[in-house]
C-alpha positions as CSV (number, residue, x, y, z in Angstrom):
1,M,105.8,85.7,90.6
2,T,104.8,88.1,87.8
3,D,106.1,91.6,87.5
4,G,102.5,92.9,87.9
5,R,102.1,91.0,91.2
6,K,105.5,92.3,92.4
7,Q,104.4,95.8,91.7
8,K,101.1,95.4,93.5
9,I,103.0,94.0,96.6
10,A,105.4,97.0,96.5
11,E,102.5,99.5,96.3
12,A,100.6,97.8,99.1
13,A,103.6,97.6,101.4
14,S,104.5,101.3,100.7
15,A,100.9,102.4,101.4
16,A,100.8,100.5,104.6
17,M,104.1,101.9,105.8
18,H,103.2,105.5,104.8
19,E,99.9,105.3,106.6
20,R,101.6,104.6,109.9
21,D,104.6,107.0,109.4
22,H,103.8,110.1,111.5
23,T,107.3,111.5,110.9
24,A,106.9,111.4,107.1
25,H,103.5,113.1,107.4
26,G,104.8,115.7,109.8
27,L,107.5,116.6,107.3
28,G,105.2,116.7,104.3
29,M,106.8,113.8,102.5
30,E,105.0,112.5,99.5
31,I,105.4,109.2,97.7
32,E,105.8,109.8,94.0
33,A,106.6,106.2,92.8
34,V,107.3,102.8,94.2
35,G,108.1,99.4,92.7
36,P,110.0,96.3,93.6
37,G,113.3,97.5,95.0
38,Y,112.6,101.1,94.1
39,A,111.0,104.3,95.6
40,R,110.9,108.0,94.9
41,L,109.8,110.5,97.6
42,R,109.5,114.2,97.6
43,M,109.7,116.9,100.4
44,T,109.7,120.7,100.4
45,V,112.2,122.4,102.7
46,T,110.2,124.5,105.2
47,Q,111.3,127.0,107.8
48,N,111.4,124.4,110.5
49,M,113.9,122.3,108.5
50,V,116.5,125.1,108.2
51,N,119.5,125.2,110.6
52,G,121.5,128.1,112.1
53,H,123.5,128.4,108.9
54,D,120.2,129.1,107.0
55,I,120.5,125.9,105.1
56,L,118.8,122.5,105.2
57,H,119.5,120.7,108.5
58,G,121.4,117.5,107.7
59,G,119.1,115.5,109.9
60,M,116.1,116.5,107.7
61,C,117.9,115.4,104.5
62,F,118.9,112.2,106.2
63,T,115.3,111.6,107.3
64,L,114.0,112.0,103.7
65,A,116.7,109.6,102.4
66,D,116.1,107.1,105.2
67,T,112.4,107.1,104.6
68,C,113.0,106.5,100.9
69,F,115.4,103.6,101.9
70,A,112.6,102.1,104.1
71,H,110.2,102.1,101.2
72,V,112.7,100.4,98.9
73,C,113.8,97.7,101.3
74,N,110.3,96.9,102.4
75,S,108.9,96.8,98.9
76,H,108.9,93.0,98.9
77,N,106.6,93.0,101.9
78,F,109.1,91.5,104.3
79,S,109.5,93.7,107.4
80,T,113.0,95.1,107.0
81,V,114.9,97.6,109.1
82,A,118.2,99.6,108.8
83,H,121.3,97.7,109.9
84,S,123.6,100.6,109.2
85,C,123.6,103.6,106.9
86,S,125.7,106.6,105.9
87,I,125.2,109.8,104.1
88,T,127.5,112.2,102.2
89,F,126.2,115.8,101.7
90,T,127.3,117.2,98.4
91,A,125.4,120.5,98.3
92,A,123.4,122.6,100.6
93,G,119.6,122.6,100.5
94,K,117.8,125.8,101.0
95,L,114.4,127.1,102.2
96,G,111.8,126.4,99.6
97,D,113.8,123.7,97.8
98,V,111.8,120.7,96.6
99,L,113.9,117.7,97.3
100,T,113.5,114.3,95.6
101,A,114.9,111.1,97.1
102,E,115.3,108.3,94.6
103,G,116.3,104.9,95.9
104,R,117.2,101.6,94.4
105,E,118.0,98.2,95.8
106,V,121.6,97.5,94.8
107,W,121.9,94.0,96.3
108,Q,119.7,91.7,98.3
109,K,120.4,88.1,99.5
110,G,118.6,86.3,102.2
111,R,117.9,88.7,105.0
112,N,120.5,91.3,104.0
113,G,120.4,94.1,101.5
114,V,122.1,97.3,100.3
115,T,120.2,100.3,99.0
116,D,121.4,103.5,97.5
117,V,119.4,106.8,97.6
118,V,120.3,110.0,95.8
119,V,118.7,113.3,97.0
120,T,118.4,116.1,94.5
121,N,116.7,119.5,94.5
122,Q,114.3,120.9,91.9
123,D,117.2,121.9,89.6
124,G,118.7,118.3,89.6
125,T,121.6,119.3,91.9
126,V,122.6,116.4,94.0
127,I,122.3,117.3,97.7
128,A,123.3,113.9,99.2
129,H,124.3,110.3,98.5
130,F,122.9,107.8,101.1
131,R,123.7,104.1,101.4
132,G,121.7,101.9,103.7
133,N,122.3,98.3,104.7
134,S,119.1,96.5,105.6
135,R,118.2,93.4,107.6
136,R,114.9,91.5,107.3
137,I,113.1,90.8,110.6
138,Q,110.1,88.7,111.3
139,G,106.7,89.6,109.8
140,H,105.3,91.6,106.9
141,V,104.5,95.2,106.4
142,T,101.0,94.3,105.5
143,D,99.4,91.0,106.5
144,D,96.7,91.2,103.8
145,P,96.8,87.7,102.2
146,A,96.4,89.3,98.8
147,F,99.9,91.0,99.2
148,L,101.9,88.3,101.0
149,P,105.0,87.2,99.0
150,D,104.6,83.7,97.5
151,A,107.0,82.2,100.1
152,A,104.9,83.6,103.0
153,K,101.6,82.3,101.5
154,K,102.8,78.7,101.7
155,D,103.1,79.2,105.5
156,A,99.7,81.0,105.9
């Protein structure tokens, strides 16, 4: 499969997922870039994302990183879910911060994968390191025949 075809599959899978992701829309997440095994998302910290310490709620940061993770591990258009994941917070996010989550597939074999996501603010300060372990399940993110992986087209 050519790199151009892999890129088109990643874009189609990401667009299909994002269209159905009400959480991402509700939090104002934007997809900046996607590719095979890669994604970059952005979110601005709003008042309803700040906790009782007047800093970014950890769950909001986790949700951004987890959403980026989902776009990375589904970029091959095989339906893939989180098997386990962890996050380490390295700095506090603040109201008005523009956060960027950048994720890369570290390892993928068969139905299993590992993805790392780094969340930074607008100054480049690292807010969190996230690692997700993924597991492929049945199906595809988009069933459009134009974007099915070559292996799946043989079965179609």
